[in-house]
N, CA, C and O atoms as a CHARMM CRD file, in Angstrom:
* protein
*
  308
    1    1 MET  N     27.01100  -3.48000 -20.39100 PROA 1      0.00000
    2    1 MET  CA    26.44200  -2.54200 -21.34000 PROA 1      0.00000
    3    1 MET  C     25.01300  -2.97100 -21.68900 PROA 1      0.00000
    4    1 MET  O     24.76700  -4.13500 -22.00400 PROA 1      0.00000
    5    2 ALA  N     24.09600  -2.04300 -21.63100 PROA 2      0.00000
    6    2 ALA  CA    22.69200  -2.32500 -21.90500 PROA 2      0.00000
    7    2 ALA  C     22.45100  -2.46200 -23.40400 PROA 2      0.00000
    8    2 ALA  O     23.01500  -1.72600 -24.21400 PROA 2      0.00000
    9    3 ALA  N     21.59900  -3.42300 -23.75100 PROA 3      0.00000
   10    3 ALA  CA    21.18000  -3.62000 -25.13400 PROA 3      0.00000
   11    3 ALA  C     19.66700  -3.47200 -25.19100 PROA 3      0.00000
   12    3 ALA  O     18.94700  -4.05000 -24.37700 PROA 3      0.00000
   13    4 GLU  N     19.19400  -2.70100 -26.15100 PROA 4      0.00000
   14    4 GLU  CA    17.75400  -2.52200 -26.31200 PROA 4      0.00000
   15    4 GLU  C     17.22000  -3.69200 -27.12600 PROA 4      0.00000
   16    4 GLU  O     17.63000  -3.89300 -28.26900 PROA 4      0.00000
   17    5 ILE  N     16.30000  -4.46900 -26.53800 PROA 5      0.00000
   18    5 ILE  CA    15.77300  -5.63500 -27.25100 PROA 5      0.00000
   19    5 ILE  C     14.48000  -5.31700 -28.00100 PROA 5      0.00000
   20    5 ILE  O     14.20300  -5.92700 -29.03400 PROA 5      0.00000
   21    6 VAL  N     13.71100  -4.40000 -27.51100 PROA 6      0.00000
   22    6 VAL  CA    12.58700  -3.78900 -28.22300 PROA 6      0.00000
   23    6 VAL  C     12.58100  -2.33400 -27.76200 PROA 6      0.00000
   24    6 VAL  O     13.12900  -2.03000 -26.70300 PROA 6      0.00000
   25    7 PRO  N     11.98200  -1.43700 -28.52100 PROA 7      0.00000
   26    7 PRO  CA    12.00400  -0.03800 -28.10800 PROA 7      0.00000
   27    7 PRO  C     11.51600   0.16300 -26.66900 PROA 7      0.00000
   28    7 PRO  O     10.38900  -0.19900 -26.33000 PROA 7      0.00000
   29    8 GLY  N     12.37300   0.73900 -25.83600 PROA 8      0.00000
   30    8 GLY  CA    12.01800   1.05000 -24.46200 PROA 8      0.00000
   31    8 GLY  C     12.32100  -0.03900 -23.45700 PROA 8      0.00000
   32    8 GLY  O     12.09700   0.14500 -22.26000 PROA 8      0.00000
   33    9 ILE  N     12.83000  -1.18200 -23.92600 PROA 9      0.00000
   34    9 ILE  CA    13.15300  -2.30300 -23.04300 PROA 9      0.00000
   35    9 ILE  C     14.60600  -2.69500 -23.26700 PROA 9      0.00000
   36    9 ILE  O     15.03700  -2.91100 -24.39900 PROA 9      0.00000
   37   10 THR  N     15.35700  -2.78500 -22.16600 PROA 10     0.00000
   38   10 THR  CA    16.76900  -3.12800 -22.27900 PROA 10     0.00000
   39   10 THR  C     17.11500  -4.32300 -21.40200 PROA 10     0.00000
   40   10 THR  O     16.39100  -4.67400 -20.47000 PROA 10     0.00000
   41   11 VAL  N     18.24100  -4.93100 -21.73300 PROA 11     0.00000
   42   11 VAL  CA    18.82100  -5.98000 -20.88600 PROA 11     0.00000
   43   11 VAL  C     20.28700  -5.64400 -20.67300 PROA 11     0.00000
   44   11 VAL  O     20.95900  -5.13000 -21.56700 PROA 11     0.00000
   45   12 ASP  N     20.76400  -5.93900 -19.49100 PROA 12     0.00000
   46   12 ASP  CA    22.15400  -5.69200 -19.11900 PROA 12     0.00000
   47   12 ASP  C     22.49100  -6.71400 -18.04000 PROA 12     0.00000
   48   12 ASP  O     21.80000  -6.79600 -17.02500 PROA 12     0.00000
   49   13 ALA  N     23.53300  -7.48400 -18.25100 PROA 13     0.00000
   50   13 ALA  CA    23.91600  -8.52000 -17.28900 PROA 13     0.00000
   51   13 ALA  C     24.15100  -7.94300 -15.89500 PROA 13     0.00000
   52   13 ALA  O     24.02000  -8.66000 -14.90300 PROA 13     0.00000
   53   14 ALA  N     24.49600  -6.65900 -15.80600 PROA 14     0.00000
   54   14 ALA  CA    24.79200  -6.02700 -14.52400 PROA 14     0.00000
   55   14 ALA  C     23.54800  -5.42300 -13.86300 PROA 14     0.00000
   56   14 ALA  O     23.63900  -4.88300 -12.76000 PROA 14     0.00000
   57   15 VAL  N     22.39700  -5.50700 -14.52000 PROA 15     0.00000
   58   15 VAL  CA    21.16300  -4.92000 -13.98100 PROA 15     0.00000
   59   15 VAL  C     20.08300  -6.00300 -13.92200 PROA 15     0.00000
   60   15 VAL  O     19.79400  -6.65400 -14.92500 PROA 15     0.00000
   61   16 ALA  N     19.50500  -6.18500 -12.76600 PROA 16     0.00000
   62   16 ALA  CA    18.38600  -7.12500 -12.57100 PROA 16     0.00000
   63   16 ALA  C     18.72900  -8.52300 -13.08100 PROA 16     0.00000
   64   16 ALA  O     17.87900  -9.21400 -13.64200 PROA 16     0.00000
   65   17 PHE  N     19.97600  -8.92800 -12.88000 PROA 17     0.00000
   66   17 PHE  CA    20.42600 -10.26500 -13.27000 PROA 17     0.00000
   67   17 PHE  C     20.21000 -10.54800 -14.75200 PROA 17     0.00000
   68   17 PHE  O     20.02400 -11.69800 -15.15000 PROA 17     0.00000
   69   18 GLY  N     20.23500  -9.49300 -15.56900 PROA 18     0.00000
   70   18 GLY  CA    20.07600  -9.66500 -17.01100 PROA 18     0.00000
   71   18 GLY  C     18.64300  -9.79400 -17.48200 PROA 18     0.00000
   72   18 GLY  O     18.40300 -10.05900 -18.66000 PROA 18     0.00000
   73   19 LYS  N     17.68600  -9.61200 -16.58400 PROA 19     0.00000
   74   19 LYS  CA    16.27900  -9.66800 -16.96500 PROA 19     0.00000
   75   19 LYS  C     15.89500  -8.38100 -17.68900 PROA 19     0.00000
   76   19 LYS  O     16.49400  -7.33600 -17.43300 PROA 19     0.00000
   77   20 PRO  N     14.90000  -8.43100 -18.59500 PROA 20     0.00000
   78   20 PRO  CA    14.45500  -7.21400 -19.28600 PROA 20     0.00000
   79   20 PRO  C     13.91200  -6.19200 -18.29200 PROA 20     0.00000
   80   20 PRO  O     13.14200  -6.52600 -17.39100 PROA 20     0.00000
   81   21 VAL  N     14.32900  -4.94300 -18.47600 PROA 21     0.00000
   82   21 VAL  CA    13.87200  -3.84100 -17.62900 PROA 21     0.00000
   83   21 VAL  C     13.37700  -2.69700 -18.49600 PROA 21     0.00000
   84   21 VAL  O     13.68600  -2.62100 -19.68500 PROA 21     0.00000
   85   22 ILE  N     12.60900  -1.81400 -17.88600 PROA 22     0.00000
   86   22 ILE  CA    12.20000  -0.58600 -18.55300 PROA 22     0.00000
   87   22 ILE  C     13.47600   0.23800 -18.76400 PROA 22     0.00000
   88   22 ILE  O     14.23400   0.47300 -17.82300 PROA 22     0.00000
   89   23 ALA  N     13.70200   0.67100 -19.99700 PROA 23     0.00000
   90   23 ALA  CA    14.92200   1.41700 -20.32600 PROA 23     0.00000
   91   23 ALA  C     15.11400   2.59500 -19.37300 PROA 23     0.00000
   92   23 ALA  O     14.17000   3.32100 -19.06400 PROA 23     0.00000
   93   24 GLY  N     16.34800   2.76900 -18.91500 PROA 24     0.00000
   94   24 GLY  CA    16.67600   3.87300 -18.02700 PROA 24     0.00000
   95   24 GLY  C     16.32900   3.62600 -16.57200 PROA 24     0.00000
   96   24 GLY  O     16.50600   4.50800 -15.73200 PROA 24     0.00000
   97   25 THR  N     15.83200   2.42300 -16.26300 PROA 25     0.00000
   98   25 THR  CA    15.46600   2.08900 -14.88300 PROA 25     0.00000
   99   25 THR  C     16.05400   0.72100 -14.54300 PROA 25     0.00000
  100   25 THR  O     16.70300   0.08200 -15.37100 PROA 25     0.00000
  101   26 ARG  N     15.81600   0.29600 -13.33000 PROA 26     0.00000
  102   26 ARG  CA    16.15800  -1.05600 -12.90300 PROA 26     0.00000
  103   26 ARG  C     14.87400  -1.86500 -12.68200 PROA 26     0.00000
  104   26 ARG  O     14.89600  -2.92500 -12.05600 PROA 26     0.00000
  105   27 LEU  N     13.76900  -1.35600 -13.19900 PROA 27     0.00000
  106   27 LEU  CA    12.44900  -1.94000 -12.98000 PROA 27     0.00000
  107   27 LEU  C     12.19600  -3.07300 -13.98100 PROA 27     0.00000
  108   27 LEU  O     12.11700  -2.83500 -15.18600 PROA 27     0.00000
  109   28 PRO  N     12.07100  -4.30400 -13.47600 PROA 28     0.00000
  110   28 PRO  CA    11.82900  -5.43200 -14.37400 PROA 28     0.00000
  111   28 PRO  C     10.48500  -5.31600 -15.09500 PROA 28     0.00000
  112   28 PRO  O      9.47500  -4.93900 -14.50100 PROA 28     0.00000
  113   29 VAL  N     10.49900  -5.64200 -16.36800 PROA 29     0.00000
  114   29 VAL  CA     9.27300  -5.64500 -17.15600 PROA 29     0.00000
  115   29 VAL  C      8.26300  -6.60900 -16.53500 PROA 29     0.00000
  116   29 VAL  O      7.06800  -6.31500 -16.50400 PROA 29     0.00000
  117   30 ALA  N      8.72600  -7.74800 -16.04600 PROA 30     0.00000
  118   30 ALA  CA     7.82600  -8.74500 -15.45300 PROA 30     0.00000
  119   30 ALA  C      7.02800  -8.15800 -14.29000 PROA 30     0.00000
  120   30 ALA  O      5.86800  -8.52100 -14.09500 PROA 30     0.00000
  121   31 LEU  N      7.62400  -7.27100 -13.52900 PROA 31     0.00000
  122   31 LEU  CA     6.91200  -6.65100 -12.41000 PROA 31     0.00000
  123   31 LEU  C      5.76200  -5.79600 -12.92300 PROA 31     0.00000
  124   31 LEU  O      4.64800  -5.87600 -12.40600 PROA 31     0.00000
  125   32 VAL  N      6.02600  -4.98700 -13.92900 PROA 32     0.00000
  126   32 VAL  CA     4.99600  -4.11900 -14.50300 PROA 32     0.00000
  127   32 VAL  C      3.87800  -4.96600 -15.10800 PROA 32     0.00000
  128   32 VAL  O      2.69900  -4.70100 -14.87600 PROA 32     0.00000
  129   33 LEU  N      4.25100  -5.98400 -15.88400 PROA 33     0.00000
  130   33 LEU  CA     3.24300  -6.84300 -16.50600 PROA 33     0.00000
  131   33 LEU  C      2.43700  -7.59600 -15.45300 PROA 33     0.00000
  132   33 LEU  O      1.22700  -7.76300 -15.60100 PROA 33     0.00000
  133   34 GLY  N      3.08800  -8.04200 -14.41100 PROA 34     0.00000
  134   34 GLY  CA     2.39400  -8.73400 -13.32600 PROA 34     0.00000
  135   34 GLY  C      1.38400  -7.83700 -12.64200 PROA 34     0.00000
  136   34 GLY  O      0.27700  -8.26900 -12.32000 PROA 34     0.00000
  137   35 GLN  N      1.76000  -6.59500 -12.42200 PROA 35     0.00000
  138   35 GLN  CA     0.83000  -5.66100 -11.78800 PROA 35     0.00000
  139   35 GLN  C     -0.36500  -5.38900 -12.69400 PROA 35     0.00000
  140   35 GLN  O     -1.49900  -5.31100 -12.22200 PROA 35     0.00000
  141   36 LEU  N     -0.11300  -5.24300 -14.00000 PROA 36     0.00000
  142   36 LEU  CA    -1.22300  -5.05400 -14.93500 PROA 36     0.00000
  143   36 LEU  C     -2.14100  -6.27100 -14.91100 PROA 36     0.00000
  144   36 LEU  O     -3.36300  -6.12800 -14.90500 PROA 36     0.00000
  145   37 ALA  N     -1.55500  -7.46500 -14.89800 PROA 37     0.00000
  146   37 ALA  CA    -2.33800  -8.70500 -14.87400 PROA 37     0.00000
  147   37 ALA  C     -3.17200  -8.82500 -13.59900 PROA 37     0.00000
  148   37 ALA  O     -4.24400  -9.43000 -13.61700 PROA 37     0.00000
  149   38 GLU  N     -2.69500  -8.26200 -12.50700 PROA 38     0.00000
  150   38 GLU  CA    -3.43300  -8.29400 -11.23800 PROA 38     0.00000
  151   38 GLU  C     -4.56500  -7.27300 -11.19400 PROA 38     0.00000
  152   38 GLU  O     -5.35300  -7.24900 -10.24800 PROA 38     0.00000
  153   39 GLY  N     -4.64000  -6.43300 -12.21900 PROA 39     0.00000
  154   39 GLY  CA    -5.71700  -5.45200 -12.27500 PROA 39     0.00000
  155   39 GLY  C     -5.34500  -4.08100 -11.74800 PROA 39     0.00000
  156   39 GLY  O     -6.20100  -3.20400 -11.63500 PROA 39     0.00000
  157   40 ILE  N     -4.08200  -3.89000 -11.42800 PROA 40     0.00000
  158   40 ILE  CA    -3.64600  -2.56600 -10.98900 PROA 40     0.00000
  159   40 ILE  C     -3.67500  -1.64200 -12.20600 PROA 40     0.00000
  160   40 ILE  O     -3.19600  -2.01300 -13.27800 PROA 40     0.00000
  161   41 SER  N     -4.22300  -0.46700 -12.05000 PROA 41     0.00000
  162   41 SER  CA    -4.37200   0.44100 -13.18900 PROA 41     0.00000
  163   41 SER  C     -3.01900   0.98300 -13.64900 PROA 41     0.00000
  164   41 SER  O     -2.06200   1.06400 -12.87900 PROA 41     0.00000
  165   42 GLN  N     -2.97400   1.34200 -14.89800 PROA 42     0.00000
  166   42 GLN  CA    -1.75500   1.93900 -15.44100 PROA 42     0.00000
  167   42 GLN  C     -1.38600   3.20100 -14.68200 PROA 42     0.00000
  168   42 GLN  O     -0.20700   3.47500 -14.45700 PROA 42     0.00000
  169   43 GLU  N     -2.38800   3.96600 -14.29000 PROA 43     0.00000
  170   43 GLU  CA    -2.12400   5.20400 -13.55200 PROA 43     0.00000
  171   43 GLU  C     -1.46800   4.90400 -12.20800 PROA 43     0.00000
  172   43 GLU  O     -0.53700   5.59800 -11.79900 PROA 43     0.00000
  173   44 GLU  N     -1.95000   3.87500 -11.52300 PROA 44     0.00000
  174   44 GLU  CA    -1.36000   3.50000 -10.23600 PROA 44     0.00000
  175   44 GLU  C      0.08100   3.01400 -10.41400 PROA 44     0.00000
  176   44 GLU  O      0.95900   3.35700  -9.62200 PROA 44     0.00000
  177   45 ILE  N      0.31300   2.22900 -11.44200 PROA 45     0.00000
  178   45 ILE  CA     1.66600   1.72800 -11.71000 PROA 45     0.00000
  179   45 ILE  C      2.59300   2.88600 -12.05100 PROA 45     0.00000
  180   45 ILE  O      3.72200   2.95100 -11.56600 PROA 45     0.00000
  181   46 ARG  N      2.11300   3.79300 -12.88500 PROA 46     0.00000
  182   46 ARG  CA     2.92300   4.96300 -13.25000 PROA 46     0.00000
  183   46 ARG  C      3.30800   5.76100 -12.01200 PROA 46     0.00000
  184   46 ARG  O      4.46100   6.16300 -11.85700 PROA 46     0.00000
  185   47 ALA  N      2.34100   5.98800 -11.13400 PROA 47     0.00000
  186   47 ALA  CA     2.60600   6.77100  -9.92400 PROA 47     0.00000
  187   47 ALA  C      3.55400   6.03600  -8.97900 PROA 47     0.00000
  188   47 ALA  O      4.46600   6.64000  -8.41400 PROA 47     0.00000
  189   48 GLU  N      3.33700   4.74000  -8.81000 PROA 48     0.00000
  190   48 GLU  CA     4.16600   3.95700  -7.88300 PROA 48     0.00000
  191   48 GLU  C      5.62000   3.88200  -8.32700 PROA 48     0.00000
  192   48 GLU  O      6.52800   3.92500  -7.49800 PROA 48     0.00000
  193   49 HSD  N      5.84100   3.77000  -9.63600 PROA 49     0.00000
  194   49 HSD  CA     7.19900   3.56800 -10.14600 PROA 49     0.00000
  195   49 HSD  C      7.75800   4.77900 -10.88900 PROA 49     0.00000
  196   49 HSD  O      8.84900   4.70300 -11.45500 PROA 49     0.00000
  197   50 ASP  N      7.02900   5.89300 -10.89400 PROA 50     0.00000
  198   50 ASP  CA     7.44100   7.11500 -11.59000 PROA 50     0.00000
  199   50 ASP  C      7.74600   6.82400 -13.06100 PROA 50     0.00000
  200   50 ASP  O      8.83400   7.12100 -13.55400 PROA 50     0.00000
  201   51 LEU  N      6.77100   6.24300 -13.74400 PROA 51     0.00000
  202   51 LEU  CA     6.91400   5.88900 -15.15000 PROA 51     0.00000
  203   51 LEU  C      6.05800   6.79300 -16.02200 PROA 51     0.00000
  204   51 LEU  O      5.06600   7.36400 -15.56900 PROA 51     0.00000
  205   52 ALA  N      6.45700   6.91000 -17.27200 PROA 52     0.00000
  206   52 ALA  CA     5.64800   7.60200 -18.27700 PROA 52     0.00000
  207   52 ALA  C      4.72800   6.57500 -18.93700 PROA 52     0.00000
  208   52 ALA  O      5.00700   5.37700 -18.90000 PROA 52     0.00000
  209   53 GLN  N      3.65100   7.03300 -19.52900 PROA 53     0.00000
  210   53 GLN  CA     2.72300   6.14200 -20.22900 PROA 53     0.00000
  211   53 GLN  C      3.45700   5.32500 -21.28000 PROA 53     0.00000
  212   53 GLN  O      3.17700   4.13800 -21.44200 PROA 53     0.00000
  213   54 GLU  N      4.38200   5.93200 -21.98800 PROA 54     0.00000
  214   54 GLU  CA     5.13000   5.23500 -23.03300 PROA 54     0.00000
  215   54 GLU  C      5.94200   4.06900 -22.46800 PROA 54     0.00000
  216   54 GLU  O      6.15300   3.07300 -23.16000 PROA 54     0.00000
  217   55 GLN  N      6.38900   4.17900 -21.24800 PROA 55     0.00000
  218   55 GLN  CA     7.13700   3.08100 -20.63100 PROA 55     0.00000
  219   55 GLN  C      6.22200   1.89000 -20.34100 PROA 55     0.00000
  220   55 GLN  O      6.63900   0.74000 -20.47300 PROA 55     0.00000
  221   56 ILE  N      4.98800   2.16200 -19.94900 PROA 56     0.00000
  222   56 ILE  CA     4.01400   1.08800 -19.76400 PROA 56     0.00000
  223   56 ILE  C      3.74000   0.43000 -21.11100 PROA 56     0.00000
  224   56 ILE  O      3.67800  -0.79600 -21.20900 PROA 56     0.00000
  225   57 HSD  N      3.57600   1.23900 -22.13900 PROA 57     0.00000
  226   57 HSD  CA     3.33600   0.71000 -23.48300 PROA 57     0.00000
  227   57 HSD  C      4.52700  -0.12500 -23.95900 PROA 57     0.00000
  228   57 HSD  O      4.33800  -1.13300 -24.63800 PROA 57     0.00000
  229   58 ALA  N      5.73100   0.27700 -23.61500 PROA 58     0.00000
  230   58 ALA  CA     6.92000  -0.50300 -23.99500 PROA 58     0.00000
  231   58 ALA  C      6.86400  -1.89800 -23.36900 PROA 58     0.00000
  232   58 ALA  O      7.21200  -2.88300 -24.02000 PROA 58     0.00000
  233   59 ALA  N      6.43000  -1.98500 -22.11500 PROA 59     0.00000
  234   59 ALA  CA     6.30700  -3.28700 -21.45700 PROA 59     0.00000
  235   59 ALA  C      5.26500  -4.15300 -22.16500 PROA 59     0.00000
  236   59 ALA  O      5.47200  -5.35300 -22.34800 PROA 59     0.00000
  237   60 LEU  N      4.16200  -3.55200 -22.55700 PROA 60     0.00000
  238   60 LEU  CA     3.12100  -4.28900 -23.27400 PROA 60     0.00000
  239   60 LEU  C      3.59800  -4.71400 -24.65700 PROA 60     0.00000
  240   60 LEU  O      3.29800  -5.82200 -25.10100 PROA 60     0.00000
  241   61 ARG  N      4.34400  -3.83600 -25.34700 PROA 61     0.00000
  242   61 ARG  CA     4.91000  -4.20200 -26.65500 PROA 61     0.00000
  243   61 ARG  C      5.85800  -5.38400 -26.51600 PROA 61     0.00000
  244   61 ARG  O      5.86200  -6.28900 -27.35000 PROA 61     0.00000
  245   62 TYR  N      6.66200  -5.36900 -25.45500 PROA 62     0.00000
  246   62 TYR  CA     7.59300  -6.46700 -25.22000 PROA 62     0.00000
  247   62 TYR  C      6.82000  -7.76800 -25.00600 PROA 62     0.00000
  248   62 TYR  O      7.19300  -8.80400 -25.55700 PROA 62     0.00000
  249   63 ALA  N      5.76000  -7.72600 -24.22100 PROA 63     0.00000
  250   63 ALA  CA     4.95300  -8.92500 -23.97700 PROA 63     0.00000
  251   63 ALA  C      4.34100  -9.43300 -25.28000 PROA 63     0.00000
  252   63 ALA  O      4.31700 -10.63900 -25.52700 PROA 63     0.00000
  253   64 ALA  N      3.85100  -8.52500 -26.10700 PROA 64     0.00000
  254   64 ALA  CA     3.27200  -8.92100 -27.39500 PROA 64     0.00000
  255   64 ALA  C      4.33300  -9.53900 -28.29200 PROA 64     0.00000
  256   64 ALA  O      4.08600 -10.55100 -28.94700 PROA 64     0.00000
  257   65 TRP  N      5.51200  -8.93200 -28.32100 PROA 65     0.00000
  258   65 TRP  CA     6.60700  -9.47100 -29.12700 PROA 65     0.00000
  259   65 TRP  C      6.99000 -10.85700 -28.62700 PROA 65     0.00000
  260   65 TRP  O      7.16100 -11.78100 -29.42200 PROA 65     0.00000
  261   66 LEU  N      7.12500 -11.00400 -27.32100 PROA 66     0.00000
  262   66 LEU  CA     7.51200 -12.28300 -26.73800 PROA 66     0.00000
  263   66 LEU  C      6.47600 -13.36300 -27.06300 PROA 66     0.00000
  264   66 LEU  O      6.84300 -14.48500 -27.41400 PROA 66     0.00000
  265   67 ALA  N      5.20300 -13.03700 -26.95000 PROA 67     0.00000
  266   67 ALA  CA     4.14700 -13.99400 -27.26800 PROA 67     0.00000
  267   67 ALA  C      4.17400 -14.37600 -28.74200 PROA 67     0.00000
  268   67 ALA  O      3.86800 -15.51600 -29.09100 PROA 67     0.00000
  269   68 SER  N      4.53100 -13.44600 -29.59800 PROA 68     0.00000
  270   68 SER  CA     4.57900 -13.74900 -31.03500 PROA 68     0.00000
  271   68 SER  C      5.72100 -14.68900 -31.37900 PROA 68     0.00000
  272   68 SER  O      5.70100 -15.31100 -32.44100 PROA 68     0.00000
  273   69 GLN  N      6.71300 -14.81000 -30.51200 PROA 69     0.00000
  274   69 GLN  CA     7.85500 -15.68300 -30.75500 PROA 69     0.00000
  275   69 GLN  C      7.57300 -17.12300 -30.34200 PROA 69     0.00000
  276   69 GLN  O      8.29500 -18.03800 -30.73700 PROA 69     0.00000
  277   70 GLU  N      6.53500 -17.32100 -29.55700 PROA 70     0.00000
  278   70 GLU  CA     6.22000 -18.62700 -28.99000 PROA 70     0.00000
  279   70 GLU  C      5.39800 -19.46900 -29.95600 PROA 70     0.00000
  280   70 GLU  O      4.45100 -18.97700 -30.57000 PROA 70     0.00000
  281   71 THR  N      5.76500 -20.73500 -30.08500 PROA 71     0.00000
  282   71 THR  CA     4.99000 -21.70300 -30.83700 PROA 71     0.00000
  283   71 THR  C      4.56300 -22.80200 -29.88200 PROA 71     0.00000
  284   71 THR  O      5.39700 -23.42600 -29.22600 PROA 71     0.00000
  285   72 VAL  N      3.28300 -23.03300 -29.80900 PROA 72     0.00000
  286   72 VAL  CA     2.74800 -24.05600 -28.92600 PROA 72     0.00000
  287   72 VAL  C      2.20400 -25.18500 -29.77900 PROA 72     0.00000
  288   72 VAL  O      1.38900 -24.95900 -30.67300 PROA 72     0.00000
  289   73 ARG  N      2.64300 -26.37200 -29.50900 PROA 73     0.00000
  290   73 ARG  CA     2.16000 -27.53600 -30.24700 PROA 73     0.00000
  291   73 ARG  C      1.27700 -28.36800 -29.30700 PROA 73     0.00000
  292   73 ARG  O      1.68400 -28.74100 -28.20600 PROA 73     0.00000
  293   74 VAL  N      0.07200 -28.64100 -29.77300 PROA 74     0.00000
  294   74 VAL  CA    -0.88300 -29.41400 -28.98800 PROA 74     0.00000
  295   74 VAL  C     -1.04300 -30.77400 -29.64800 PROA 74     0.00000
  296   74 VAL  O     -1.28000 -30.86600 -30.85200 PROA 74     0.00000
  297   75 ARG  N     -0.91200 -31.82100 -28.85600 PROA 75     0.00000
  298   75 ARG  CA    -1.09500 -33.16700 -29.38600 PROA 75     0.00000
  299   75 ARG  C     -2.50700 -33.64600 -29.07900 PROA 75     0.00000
  300   75 ARG  O     -3.01500 -33.47900 -27.97000 PROA 75     0.00000
  301   76 ALA  N     -3.11400 -34.23500 -30.07400 PROA 76     0.00000
  302   76 ALA  CA    -4.44800 -34.82700 -29.87000 PROA 76     0.00000
  303   76 ALA  C     -4.28100 -36.09900 -29.06200 PROA 76     0.00000
  304   76 ALA  O     -3.32900 -36.85100 -29.27200 PROA 76     0.00000
  305   77 GLU  N     -5.18100 -36.34000 -28.15800 PROA 77     0.00000
  306   77 GLU  CA    -5.10100 -37.56000 -27.34100 PROA 77     0.00000
  307   77 GLU  C     -6.17000 -38.53700 -27.73600 PROA 77     0.00000
  308   77 GLU  O     -6.25900 -39.62000 -27.15900 PROA 77     0.00000
């Protein structure tokens, strides 16, 4: 059973090995974010994966949420 972890992003142990995916698809969020990081335009990603703009935004919201959960501690040397 899929669980929505942030709006538009779901996880399901039976889909993509439990990795976060765009809701209603089997498309891993990491793939979309990786393509954006490589400089592929949102329009190209939308066309390649048949996504709506809101689905791209959901992936970005998930990345922002995930980054906000991280605490990095730097030690002075």
